[in-house]
Structure formats: C-alpha cells, structure tokens
DRENTORKOL-3810 file (N, C-alpha, C; in nm, 4 decimals):
REM DRENTORKOL-3810
@n.u->0.0863; n.v->-0.1172; n.w->0.0000; ca.u->0.0000; ca.v->0.0000; ca.w->0.0000; c.u->0.0909; c.v->0.1234; c.w->0.0000
@n.u->0.0686; n.v->0.2138; n.w->-0.0933; ca.u->0.1525; ca.v->0.3336; ca.w->-0.0998; c.u->0.1235; c.v->0.4272; c.w->0.0164
@n.u->0.2288; n.v->0.4940; n.w->0.0628; ca.u->0.2150; ca.v->0.5894; ca.w->0.1719; c.u->0.1647; c.v->0.7213; c.w->0.1153
@n.u->0.0720; n.v->0.7811; n.w->0.1869; ca.u->0.0165; ca.v->0.9098; ca.w->0.1444; c.u->0.0081; c.v->0.9980; c.w->0.2680
@n.u->0.0512; n.v->1.1199; n.w->0.2543; ca.u->0.0489; ca.v->1.2140; ca.w->0.3662; c.u->-0.0925; c.v->1.2309; c.w->0.4191
@n.u->-0.1902; n.v->1.2296; n.w->0.3306; ca.u->-0.3294; ca.v->1.2467; ca.w->0.3743; c.u->-0.3750; c.v->1.1314; c.w->0.4627
@n.u->-0.3306; n.v->1.0112; n.w->0.4325; ca.u->-0.3659; ca.v->0.8954; ca.w->0.5156; c.u->-0.3038; c.v->0.9096; c.w->0.6539
@n.u->-0.1796; n.v->0.9543; n.w->0.6573; ca.u->-0.1131; ca.v->0.9759; ca.w->0.7857; c.u->-0.1851; c.v->1.0838; c.w->0.8659
@n.u->-0.2232; n.v->1.1926; n.w->0.7991; ca.u->-0.2962; ca.v->1.3000; ca.w->0.8678; c.u->-0.4309; c.v->1.2507; c.w->0.9183
@n.u->-0.4995; n.v->1.1721; n.w->0.8374; ca.u->-0.6288; ca.v->1.1163; ca.w->0.8792; c.u->-0.6118; c.v->1.0279; c.w->1.0015
@n.u->-0.5048; n.v->0.9475; n.w->1.0034; ca.u->-0.4769; ca.v->0.8600; ca.w->1.1176; c.u->-0.4506; c.v->0.9425; c.w->1.2438
@n.u->-0.3726; n.v->1.0498; n.w->1.2297; ca.u->-0.3438; ca.v->1.1375; ca.w->1.3442; c.u->-0.4705; c.v->1.2036; c.w->1.3966
@n.u->-0.5555; n.v->1.2482; n.w->1.3065; ca.u->-0.6811; ca.v->1.3105; ca.w->1.3495; c.u->-0.7741; c.v->1.2082; c.w->1.4138
@n.u->-0.7703; n.v->1.0867; n.w->1.3619; ca.u->-0.8515; ca.v->0.9795; ca.w->1.4210; c.u->-0.8096; c.v->0.9539; c.w->1.5652
@n.u->-0.6796; n.v->0.9496; n.w->1.5895; ca.u->-0.6291; ca.v->0.9316; ca.w->1.7264; c.u->-0.6686; c.v->1.0497; c.w->1.8156
@n.u->-0.6595; n.v->1.1706; n.w->1.7601; ca.u->-0.6949; ca.v->1.2899; ca.w->1.8380; c.u->-0.8423; c.v->1.2880; c.w->1.8773
@n.u->-0.9260; n.v->1.2421; n.w->1.7858; ca.u->-1.0695; ca.v->1.2322; ca.w->1.8148; c.u->-1.0936; c.v->1.1325; c.w->1.9282
@n.u->-1.0269; n.v->1.0206; n.w->1.9234; ca.u->-1.0437; ca.v->0.9199; ca.w->2.0288; c.u->-0.9996; c.v->0.9749; c.w->2.1645
@n.u->-0.8875; n.v->1.0465; n.w->2.1655; ca.u->-0.8394; ca.v->1.1052; ca.w->2.2907; c.u->-0.9348; c.v->1.2122; c.w->2.3415
@n.u->-0.9845; n.v->1.2961; n.w->2.2517; ca.u->-1.0778; ca.v->1.4018; ca.w->2.2912; c.u->-1.2076; c.v->1.3418; c.w->2.3449
@n.u->-1.2528; n.v->1.2338; n.w->2.2838; ca.u->-1.3753; ca.v->1.1684; ca.w->2.3307; c.u->-1.3579; c.v->1.1130; c.w->2.4716
@n.u->-1.2427; n.v->1.0540; n.w->2.4967; ca.u->-1.2158; ca.v->1.0000; ca.w->2.6302; c.u->-1.2090; c.v->1.1125; c.w->2.7325
@n.u->-1.1441; n.v->1.2219; n.w->2.6970; ca.u->-1.1366; ca.v->1.3363; ca.w->2.7884; c.u->-1.2744; c.v->1.3954; c.w->2.8131
@n.u->-1.3548; n.v->1.4061; n.w->2.7097; ca.u->-1.4902; ca.v->1.4606; ca.w->2.7243; c.u->-1.5721; c.v->1.3749; c.w->2.8198
@n.u->-1.5591; n.v->1.2447; n.w->2.8088; ca.u->-1.6321; ca.v->1.1544; ca.w->2.8984; c.u->-1.5883; c.v->1.1746; c.w->3.0432
@n.u->-1.4600; n.v->1.1925; n.w->3.0654; ca.u->-1.4103; ca.v->1.2176; ca.w->3.2014; c.u->-1.4660; c.v->1.3488; c.w->3.2553
@n.u->-1.4677; n.v->1.4512; n.w->3.1733; ca.u->-1.5199; ca.v->1.5815; ca.w->3.2159; c.u->-1.6700; c.v->1.5726; c.w->3.2462
@n.u->-1.7451; n.v->1.4996; n.w->3.1618; ca.u->-1.8892; ca.v->1.4822; ca.w->3.1879; c.u->-1.9121; c.v->1.4117; c.w->3.3200
@n.u->-1.8340; n.v->1.3071; n.w->3.3453; ca.u->-1.8486; ca.v->1.2317; ca.w->3.4695; c.u->-1.8231; c.v->1.3204; c.w->3.5912
@n.u->-1.7162; n.v->1.3982; n.w->3.5856; ca.u->-1.6845; ca.v->1.4879; ca.w->3.6977; c.u->-1.7904; c.v->1.5966; c.w->3.7137
@n.u->-1.8321; n.v->1.6567; n.w->3.6031; ca.u->-1.9368; ca.v->1.7591; ca.w->3.6087; c.u->-2.0632; c.v->1.7025; c.w->3.6729
@n.u->-2.1048; n.v->1.5869; n.w->3.6270; ca.u->-2.2281; ca.v->1.5276; ca.w->3.6782; c.u->-2.2176; c.v->1.4971; c.w->3.8270
@n.u->-2.1028; n.v->1.4459; n.w->3.8696; ca.u->-2.0828; ca.v->1.4162; ca.w->4.0117; c.u->-2.0934; c.v->1.5432; c.w->4.0954
@n.u->-2.0289; n.v->1.6505; n.w->4.0503; ca.u->-2.0321; ca.v->1.7767; ca.w->4.1240; c.u->-2.1726; c.v->1.8354; c.w->4.1282
@n.u->-2.2439; n.v->1.8292; n.w->4.0177; ca.u->-2.3817; ca.v->1.8796; ca.w->4.0145; c.u->-2.4675; c.v->1.8032; c.w->4.1139
@n.u->-2.4548; n.v->1.6711; n.w->4.1150; ca.u->-2.5334; ca.v->1.5903; ca.w->4.2097; c.u->-2.4970; c.v->1.6223; c.w->4.3541
@n.u->-2.3681; n.v->1.6406; n.w->4.3801; ca.u->-2.3247; ca.v->1.6740; ca.w->4.5164; c.u->-2.3827; c.v->1.8081; c.w->4.5609
@n.u->-2.3784; n.v->1.9072; n.w->4.4745; ca.u->-2.4353; ca.v->2.0378; ca.w->4.5090; c.u->-2.5848; c.v->2.0254; c.w->4.5374
@n.u->-2.6548; n.v->1.9591; n.w->4.4488; ca.u->-2.8007; ca.v->1.9439; ca.w->4.4633; c.u->-2.8354; c.v->1.8702; c.w->4.5926
@n.u->-2.7625; n.v->1.7633; n.w->4.6215; ca.u->-2.7901; ca.v->1.6853; ca.w->4.7422; c.u->-2.7549; c.v->1.7616; c.w->4.8694
@n.u->-2.6526; n.v->1.8455; n.w->4.8636; ca.u->-2.6085; ca.v->1.9171; ca.w->4.9835; c.u->-2.7064; c.v->2.0260; c.w->5.0249
@n.u->-2.7720; n.v->2.0894; n.w->4.9273; ca.u->-2.8631; ca.v->2.1996; ca.w->4.9597; c.u->-2.9615; c.v->2.2222; c.w->4.8451
@n.u->-3.0653; n.v->2.1391; n.w->4.8365; ca.u->-3.1582; ca.v->2.1491; ca.w->4.7238; c.u->-3.2372; c.v->2.2812; c.w->4.7193
@n.u->-3.2502; n.v->2.3483; n.w->4.8342; ca.u->-3.3225; ca.v->2.4765; ca.w->4.8320; c.u->-3.2381; c.v->2.5854; c.w->4.7670
@n.u->-3.1091; n.v->2.5838; n.w->4.7894; ca.u->-3.0201; ca.v->2.6805; ca.w->4.7252; c.u->-2.9908; c.v->2.6390; c.w->4.5819
@n.u->-2.9592; n.v->2.5115; n.w->4.5647; ca.u->-2.9190; ca.v->2.4616; ca.w->4.4346; c.u->-3.0371; c.v->2.4028; c.w->4.3583
@n.u->-3.1281; n.v->2.4918; n.w->4.3207; ca.u->-3.2400; ca.v->2.4526; ca.w->4.2357; c.u->-3.1865; c.v->2.4224; c.w->4.0959
@n.u->-3.2687; n.v->2.3627; n.w->4.0123; ca.u->-3.2248; ca.v->2.3359; ca.w->3.8751; c.u->-3.1848; c.v->2.4649; c.w->3.8037
@n.u->-3.2659; n.v->2.5713; n.w->3.8114; ca.u->-3.2228; ca.v->2.6961; ca.w->3.7457; c.u->-3.0937; c.v->2.7538; c.w->3.8036
@n.u->-3.0746; n.v->2.7462; n.w->3.9365; ca.u->-2.9527; ca.v->2.7982; ca.w->3.9981; c.u->-2.8314; c.v->2.7173; c.w->3.9537
@n.u->-2.8449; n.v->2.5861; n.w->3.9497; ca.u->-2.7352; ca.v->2.5016; ca.w->3.9027; c.u->-2.7056; c.v->2.5283; c.w->3.7556
@n.u->-2.8105; n.v->2.5407; n.w->3.6761; ca.u->-2.7923; ca.v->2.5662; ca.w->3.5330; c.u->-2.7164; c.v->2.6962; c.w->3.5106
@n.u->-2.7531; n.v->2.7987; n.w->3.5849; ca.u->-2.6845; ca.v->2.9274; ca.w->3.5708; c.u->-2.5390; c.v->2.9166; c.w->3.6150
@n.u->-2.5149; n.v->2.8491; n.w->3.7262; ca.u->-2.3793; ca.v->2.8361; ca.w->3.7788; c.u->-2.2903; c.v->2.7533; c.w->3.6851
@n.u->-2.3468; n.v->2.6498; n.w->3.6269; ca.u->-2.2697; ca.v->2.5603; ca.w->3.5405; c.u->-2.2598; c.v->2.6157; c.w->3.3979
@n.u->-2.3630; n.v->2.6890; n.w->3.3562; ca.u->-2.3643; ca.v->2.7422; ca.w->3.2204; c.u->-2.4321; c.v->2.6498; c.w->3.1215
@n.u->-2.5396; n.v->2.5872; n.w->3.1673; ca.u->-2.6130; ca.v->2.4955; ca.w->3.0800; c.u->-2.7628; c.v->2.5149; c.w->3.1039
@n.u->-2.8441; n.v->2.4277; n.w->3.0498; ca.u->-2.9889; ca.v->2.4403; ca.w->3.0640; c.u->-3.0392; c.v->2.3685; c.w->3.1895
@n.u->-3.1518; n.v->2.4142; n.w->3.2424; ca.u->-3.2135; ca.v->2.3416; ca.w->3.3543; c.u->-3.2521; c.v->2.1986; c.w->3.3151
@n.u->-3.2809; n.v->2.1784; n.w->3.1877; ca.u->-3.3160; ca.v->2.0438; ca.w->3.1411; c.u->-3.1974; c.v->1.9484; c.w->3.1536
@n.u->-3.0773; n.v->1.9983; n.w->3.1237; ca.u->-2.9593; ca.v->1.9143; ca.w->3.1403; c.u->-2.9370; c.v->1.8834; c.w->3.2872
@n.u->-2.9549; n.v->1.9827; n.w->3.3728; ca.u->-2.9401; ca.v->1.9603; ca.w->3.5174; c.u->-3.0381; c.v->1.8537; c.w->3.5637
@n.u->-3.1625; n.v->1.8637; n.w->3.5182; ca.u->-3.2644; ca.v->1.7645; ca.w->3.5562; c.u->-3.2216; c.v->1.6246; c.w->3.5123
@n.u->-3.1702; n.v->1.6132; n.w->3.3910; ca.u->-3.1257; ca.v->1.4825; ca.w->3.3416; c.u->-3.0102; c.v->1.4294; c.w->3.4255
@n.u->-2.9182; n.v->1.5162; n.w->3.4625; ca.u->-2.8038; ca.v->1.4740; ca.w->3.5443; c.u->-2.8505; c.v->1.4280; c.w->3.6816
@n.u->-2.9365; n.v->1.5077; n.w->3.7445; ca.u->-2.9824; ca.v->1.4764; ca.w->3.8801; c.u->-3.0639; c.v->1.3479; c.w->3.8829
@n.u->-3.1451; n.v->1.3258; n.w->3.7806; ca.u->-3.2330; ca.v->1.2084; ca.w->3.7773; c.u->-3.1632; c.v->1.0825; c.w->3.7280
@n.u->-3.0423; n.v->1.0979; n.w->3.6736; ca.u->-2.9688; ca.v->0.9832; ca.w->3.6191; c.u->-2.9345; c.v->0.8837; c.w->3.7288
@n.u->-2.9544; n.v->0.7582; n.w->3.6993; ca.u->-2.9184; ca.v->0.6529; ca.w->3.7943; c.u->-2.7672; c.v->0.6333; c.w->3.7908
@n.u->-2.7069; n.v->0.6385; n.w->3.9090; ca.u->-2.5623; ca.v->0.6212; ca.w->3.9181; c.u->-2.5342; c.v->0.4939; c.w->3.9950
@n.u->-2.4498; n.v->0.4064; n.w->3.9378; ca.u->-2.4206; ca.v->0.2798; ca.w->4.0083; c.u->-2.3433; c.v->0.3022; c.w->4.1359
END
C-alpha cells in the first residue's frame, strides 16, 4: 500500500478524536458528580435553574443529570 500524507494526517486526526472523546467523557463524569453533590447538599439553594446558571447549561440538562441513575 503506498504511503500518502493524507492517510497519515487522517490517522493522526482519528487518534486525536479518540483522545478528545475520552477526555470529554471524564469531564462529563466529573461535572455530573459535582452537580449531584451540590443538589444533594442543599436542594433549596441549588435549584435546577440555579445550578444551570452556575454551570452554564440548561435546567433540562441539570434535571437529566440529577435524575440519572448512578451505580
């Protein structure tokens, strides 16, 4: 198979995508854990809208995170 710079670049980008996906999953896991901890520690202060504003996302995402079953 002949070597082509484009194939090498595609391979490098493929690896970068895999690494970025793994990092994104780690960040989501940590974010979700922190959101749940805040909500559980003081649900009157940390309402869905308050959490959404603090995190910079929608109240719907906060609701999904809080309601998610965690093993």
